[in-house]
C-alpha positions as CSV (number, residue, x, y, z in Angstrom):
1,M,-63.7,58.2,230.0
2,I,-65.7,62.2,229.6
3,L,-65.2,64.7,233.2
4,L,-67.1,67.1,233.9
5,D,-66.1,70.4,235.8
6,P,-68.4,72.8,234.5
7,H,-68.1,75.4,237.6
8,P,-68.8,78.6,237.5
9,R,-71.6,77.2,234.6
10,P,-74.7,74.9,236.7
11,L,-74.4,71.7,235.2
12,E,-78.9,71.8,234.5
13,L,-78.2,74.4,232.4
14,I,-75.4,73.6,229.8
15,F,-77.3,70.0,229.5
16,S,-80.6,69.0,228.7
17,A,-81.6,65.6,229.5
18,A,-82.0,64.2,225.8
19,D,-77.8,65.7,225.5
20,K,-77.0,64.0,228.5
21,R,-78.0,60.7,227.1
22,R,-76.3,61.7,224.1
23,L,-73.2,62.3,226.4
24,E,-73.8,58.7,228.3
25,A,-74.0,56.9,224.5
26,L,-70.3,57.9,224.1
27,G,-68.4,56.9,227.2
28,P,-68.6,56.6,231.1
29,V,-69.2,60.3,232.1
30,R,-68.1,61.3,235.9
31,W,-70.9,64.3,236.5
32,H,-70.0,67.1,238.6
33,D,-72.8,69.9,238.9
34,G,-71.0,73.0,238.7
35,A,-71.7,74.4,242.3
36,A,-67.5,74.5,242.9
37,P,-64.8,73.7,240.8
38,L,-64.3,69.5,241.3
39,A,-61.1,69.5,243.4
40,P,-57.4,68.8,242.2
41,E,-57.0,65.5,243.4
42,I,-59.5,64.5,241.7
43,V,-58.6,65.7,238.5
44,D,-55.4,64.3,239.0
45,A,-56.2,60.8,240.0
46,L,-58.5,61.0,236.3
47,L,-56.1,61.9,234.1
48,P,-55.1,58.7,233.0
49,E,-58.6,57.4,231.8
50,M,-59.5,60.9,230.3
51,V,-60.7,61.1,226.7
52,A,-62.5,64.4,227.2
53,L,-62.7,66.8,229.9
54,I,-65.7,69.7,229.0
55,G,-64.8,72.7,232.0
56,Q,-62.9,75.0,233.0
57,T,-60.0,72.9,234.8
58,P,-55.8,73.6,234.5
59,L,-54.2,71.5,232.2
60,P,-50.7,72.6,232.0
61,K,-48.1,70.1,230.7
62,E,-47.8,68.6,233.3
63,R,-51.5,67.1,233.4
64,L,-51.4,66.3,230.1
65,D,-48.2,64.4,230.4
66,R,-50.6,62.0,232.8
67,A,-53.6,62.5,230.7
68,P,-52.5,60.3,227.0
69,Q,-56.1,59.2,226.4
70,L,-57.0,62.7,225.8
71,K,-58.3,63.7,223.0
72,F,-60.9,67.0,223.4
73,I,-61.2,70.1,225.8
74,A,-64.5,71.9,226.1
75,N,-64.5,75.2,227.8
76,V,-68.1,75.5,228.5
77,E,-67.6,78.9,230.4
78,S,-67.4,79.9,226.8
79,N,-63.7,81.8,227.2
80,F,-60.1,80.5,226.3
81,L,-58.3,81.6,229.1
82,P,-54.8,81.0,230.0
83,N,-54.6,77.6,232.0
84,I,-53.9,75.4,229.3
85,D,-50.9,74.7,227.5
86,Y,-52.2,75.3,224.1
87,A,-48.8,74.4,222.2
88,E,-48.9,71.1,224.1
89,C,-52.3,70.3,223.1
90,H,-51.7,71.3,219.3
91,R,-48.5,68.9,219.0
92,R,-50.9,65.8,220.3
93,N,-53.6,66.8,218.6
94,I,-56.2,67.5,221.7
95,H,-59.2,69.9,220.1
96,V,-59.5,72.5,222.4
97,I,-63.1,74.4,221.9
98,A,-65.3,76.5,223.5
99,T,-69.0,77.6,223.7
100,S,-68.8,81.3,222.9
101,P,-70.7,80.7,219.6
102,V,-74.3,79.8,221.4
103,F,-73.8,83.7,222.1
104,S,-73.2,85.4,218.9
105,Q,-77.0,85.9,217.9
106,P,-78.5,87.1,221.3
107,V,-75.1,89.5,221.6
108,A,-76.3,91.0,218.2
109,E,-79.8,91.2,218.4
110,M,-78.9,93.3,221.5
111,A,-76.3,95.2,219.9
112,L,-78.6,96.5,217.1
113,G,-81.2,97.2,220.2
114,M,-78.9,99.6,221.8
115,A,-77.2,100.9,219.3
116,L,-81.2,102.3,218.2
117,G,-82.1,102.7,221.8
118,A,-78.7,105.6,222.1
119,A,-79.6,107.3,218.9
120,R,-83.0,107.6,219.4
121,G,-82.9,108.5,223.2
122,I,-85.5,105.7,223.9
123,P,-84.2,105.2,227.4
124,S,-84.0,108.8,228.3
125,A,-87.7,109.4,226.9
126,D,-88.6,106.7,228.6
127,A,-87.4,108.1,231.7
128,A,-88.9,111.4,231.3
129,M,-92.4,110.0,231.0
130,R,-92.3,108.3,233.7
131,A,-91.1,111.1,235.3
132,G,-93.3,113.5,234.0
133,T,-90.6,115.6,232.9
134,E,-90.5,115.7,228.9
135,S,-91.0,118.1,226.5
136,L,-93.2,119.5,223.9
137,Y,-95.0,116.8,222.3
138,G,-93.0,115.8,218.8
139,V,-89.1,117.4,218.1
140,A,-88.3,119.5,221.0
141,D,-86.4,115.7,222.5
142,N,-85.8,114.7,218.8
143,F,-82.5,117.0,218.6
144,S,-79.8,115.0,219.4
145,C,-81.3,112.2,217.7
146,F,-80.6,110.4,214.5
147,L,-81.8,107.8,211.6
148,L,-79.2,104.7,211.6
149,Q,-81.0,104.5,207.8
150,G,-78.5,105.3,205.6
151,K,-75.9,106.0,207.8
152,T,-72.3,104.9,207.6
153,M,-71.6,102.2,210.7
154,G,-68.2,100.3,212.2
155,L,-67.5,97.2,213.3
156,V,-64.3,96.9,215.5
157,G,-63.8,93.2,215.6
158,F,-65.4,90.5,213.2
159,G,-65.6,87.5,214.3
160,Q,-68.9,85.5,215.4
161,I,-70.5,88.2,216.6
162,G,-70.0,90.5,214.2
163,R,-71.0,88.2,211.8
164,A,-74.1,87.6,213.9
165,L,-75.0,91.6,213.8
166,L,-74.1,91.9,209.7
167,P,-77.3,90.8,208.9
168,F,-79.3,93.2,210.7
169,L,-77.7,96.2,209.7
170,R,-77.3,95.6,206.1
171,P,-81.5,96.8,205.5
172,F,-79.9,100.3,207.4
173,Q,-78.1,100.6,203.7
174,G,-75.2,102.5,204.9
175,R,-71.4,101.8,203.9
176,L,-70.4,98.9,207.1
177,L,-66.9,99.3,207.5
178,V,-64.6,96.8,209.6
179,H,-61.7,97.3,211.6
180,D,-60.2,93.4,212.4
181,P,-56.7,92.9,212.3
182,W,-56.6,89.0,212.8
183,I,-58.7,88.9,209.2
184,H,-57.4,89.4,206.0
185,P,-58.6,92.4,203.8
186,H,-60.0,90.5,201.2
187,G,-61.9,88.1,203.6
188,L,-63.6,91.3,204.8
189,V,-64.2,92.8,201.6
190,E,-65.9,88.9,200.3
191,N,-68.7,89.5,203.4
192,G,-69.5,93.0,201.5
193,V,-67.8,95.1,204.3
194,T,-65.0,97.7,203.8
195,P,-61.8,97.1,205.5
196,A,-60.7,100.0,207.5
197,S,-58.3,101.5,210.6
198,L,-59.5,102.0,214.0
199,E,-59.0,105.7,212.6
200,E,-61.1,105.9,209.9
201,I,-63.7,103.7,212.0
202,F,-64.2,106.5,214.5
203,E,-63.9,109.4,211.7
204,Q,-66.8,108.0,209.2
205,C,-68.9,106.0,211.1
206,R,-72.1,107.1,212.6
207,V,-72.1,104.5,215.5
208,V,-69.5,102.5,216.6
209,F,-69.9,98.4,217.4
210,L,-67.0,97.5,220.1
211,L,-68.0,93.5,219.3
212,A,-63.6,92.3,219.4
213,A,-61.9,90.0,222.3
214,T,-59.6,91.0,224.8
215,T,-56.1,90.3,223.6
216,T,-52.7,91.3,224.4
217,D,-52.3,93.4,221.5
218,N,-56.0,95.9,222.2
219,R,-56.5,95.9,225.8
220,G,-57.0,99.5,226.2
221,A,-56.5,100.4,222.6
222,I,-59.3,102.1,222.3
223,G,-60.1,106.0,224.3
224,K,-59.6,109.6,224.0
225,K,-58.2,110.0,220.3
226,H,-60.4,107.9,219.1
227,F,-63.7,109.2,220.3
228,E,-62.5,112.7,219.9
229,R,-62.6,111.5,216.0
230,M,-65.9,111.2,215.2
231,A,-69.1,113.7,214.8
232,P,-71.0,114.7,217.8
233,G,-73.8,113.0,219.1
234,S,-72.8,109.7,217.6
235,V,-72.8,106.0,219.2
236,V,-70.7,103.5,220.3
237,V,-71.7,100.4,221.4
238,L,-69.6,98.4,223.3
239,V,-71.3,94.8,223.8
240,S,-67.8,92.1,223.7
241,R,-65.2,93.0,226.7
242,A,-64.7,96.3,228.2
243,G,-61.0,95.5,228.6
244,I,-60.7,96.7,224.9
245,V,-61.5,100.0,225.9
246,N,-60.4,103.1,227.9
247,Y,-63.3,103.0,230.5
248,D,-63.4,106.3,232.0
249,E,-62.5,107.7,229.0
250,L,-65.5,106.2,227.3
251,L,-67.3,108.0,229.9
252,D,-65.8,111.0,229.9
253,A,-66.9,111.0,225.9
254,A,-70.6,110.8,227.2
255,A,-70.8,113.4,230.1
256,S,-69.1,115.4,227.9
257,G,-72.0,115.2,225.5
258,R,-69.4,114.2,222.8
259,I,-70.6,110.9,222.0
260,K,-73.3,108.5,223.3
261,A,-72.6,105.4,224.8
262,A,-74.6,101.6,225.0
263,I,-72.3,99.9,227.6
264,D,-73.0,96.0,228.4
265,V,-69.9,95.2,229.9
266,H,-67.9,96.6,232.7
267,P,-64.4,96.4,234.1
268,E,-65.4,95.3,236.9
269,E,-68.9,93.3,237.8
270,P,-71.2,94.1,239.1
271,I,-70.1,97.4,239.1
272,P,-70.2,99.2,242.7
273,K,-73.4,101.3,243.9
274,N,-71.4,104.6,243.9
275,H,-69.3,103.8,239.8
276,R,-69.6,107.3,238.1
277,A,-71.2,105.4,235.1
278,R,-74.9,105.1,237.6
279,A,-74.6,109.0,236.5
280,T,-73.2,109.5,233.6
281,P,-75.1,110.7,230.8
282,N,-75.7,110.2,227.3
283,T,-75.2,106.4,228.2
284,V,-77.8,103.4,227.9
285,L,-76.2,101.1,230.6
286,S,-76.8,97.1,230.8
287,A,-75.7,94.9,233.3
288,H,-73.2,92.4,230.5
289,R,-77.1,90.6,230.1
290,A,-76.5,91.1,226.5
291,G,-76.2,87.3,226.1
292,N,-77.5,85.9,228.7
293,L,-81.2,84.5,228.1
294,P,-82.0,81.1,229.1
295,E,-83.2,80.0,226.3
296,I,-80.1,79.7,224.6
297,W,-78.1,77.8,227.2
298,T,-78.9,74.3,226.6
299,E,-77.3,75.0,223.3
300,M,-73.9,75.2,225.1
301,G,-74.3,71.3,226.0
302,T,-75.5,70.8,222.7
303,R,-73.0,71.7,220.4
304,V,-70.6,70.2,222.6
305,V,-72.0,66.2,222.5
306,D,-72.2,67.5,218.7
307,D,-68.2,68.6,218.5
308,L,-67.3,65.0,220.6
309,E,-69.1,62.7,218.5
310,L,-66.9,63.9,215.5
311,V,-63.4,63.7,217.7
312,L,-64.3,60.9,218.4
313,R,-65.4,59.3,214.9
314,G,-61.8,61.3,214.2
315,L,-62.7,64.1,212.9
316,P,-62.4,67.8,213.7
317,P,-65.0,69.9,215.8
318,Q,-67.1,71.8,213.8
319,R,-70.1,73.3,215.6
320,C,-67.8,75.2,219.2
321,Q,-65.4,77.8,218.2
322,R,-61.7,75.8,218.1
323,A,-58.5,77.2,219.3
324,V,-56.2,78.6,217.6
325,L,-53.1,78.3,218.0
326,E,-51.3,81.1,216.0
327,T,-54.3,83.4,218.7
328,V,-55.3,81.6,221.7
329,S,-52.3,82.9,223.7
330,K,-53.3,86.1,222.8
331,Y,-57.1,86.1,224.5
332,R,-56.6,88.2,227.9
333,S,-61.1,87.9,228.6
334,L,-61.4,87.4,232.1
335,P,-63.5,84.4,234.2
336,V,-67.0,84.7,234.4
337,K,-68.6,85.1,237.5
338,E,-70.2,82.6,239.9
339,M,-73.9,83.1,238.5
340,A,-75.8,81.3,236.8
341,G,-76.3,80.9,233.0
342,N,-73.2,84.2,232.7
343,R,-71.8,84.3,229.5
């Protein structure tokens, strides 16, 4: 029996008709539309039969003890949340996966676009043209702008988004520095990037992409002392999770003119109407939309069914991100909001 509990993602945005048929071919499916979380008593009643769970349902050890057939848990919110006993799942060889890889390409493309927008002043130039306040045509509005070509750029975090972004940055022919304490430096070198400390990233890079998930190790770790190391007018692009930065210090650095900031994620979403971020100069703002494209939504369902097919054949999942016991307990990403397709 396969149980669906996809809230806050609407079921119809995850599974195409073809993937629904593929899922039903694997066994009886208890569908749930995702409009609200499945009632706890329903989950509890189905635990003895459940072979796979697709959703974000809490699974402490007490529930796992009552689910002897469970082999597969798929988080379609795309976060590893601290509501599962991952150690117990590991002990029982229950595969836990998340659909986060589907968002890597769109977030990487948006990150590059936001970097270009900030470096070249594209949003502010557009706003000035529309308001009729542009300066003399030509160089006048370009004194704070710069090319990405030949510039040293840095990536903080080299997971799925970082690896998707890398091919977009190589044509600019600059040095690429990466800081990721969860990856061995030799692994970074094999990918053609230079391992670096956080301090080296901010001291040497004209553009810094913040791509790491929030963890117990890095919450609020990037702030004023890092931004002050940057060359004046450099760009910080935040498209992963707002929890890794001191958000106010990021806005302070932009407001002072020290840096330019391109920000897609915020500590409070939606940000209040009167939040200072909305009026902070030297910023490019986006409402957590970098990964949220309708054309990739049903890819979540495709990858989940692919991996469930593999697991039921006695093979490990390959299409989604797997929960690694040594690191999964460190994740501290906030749950996504109740919103259609939100990542």
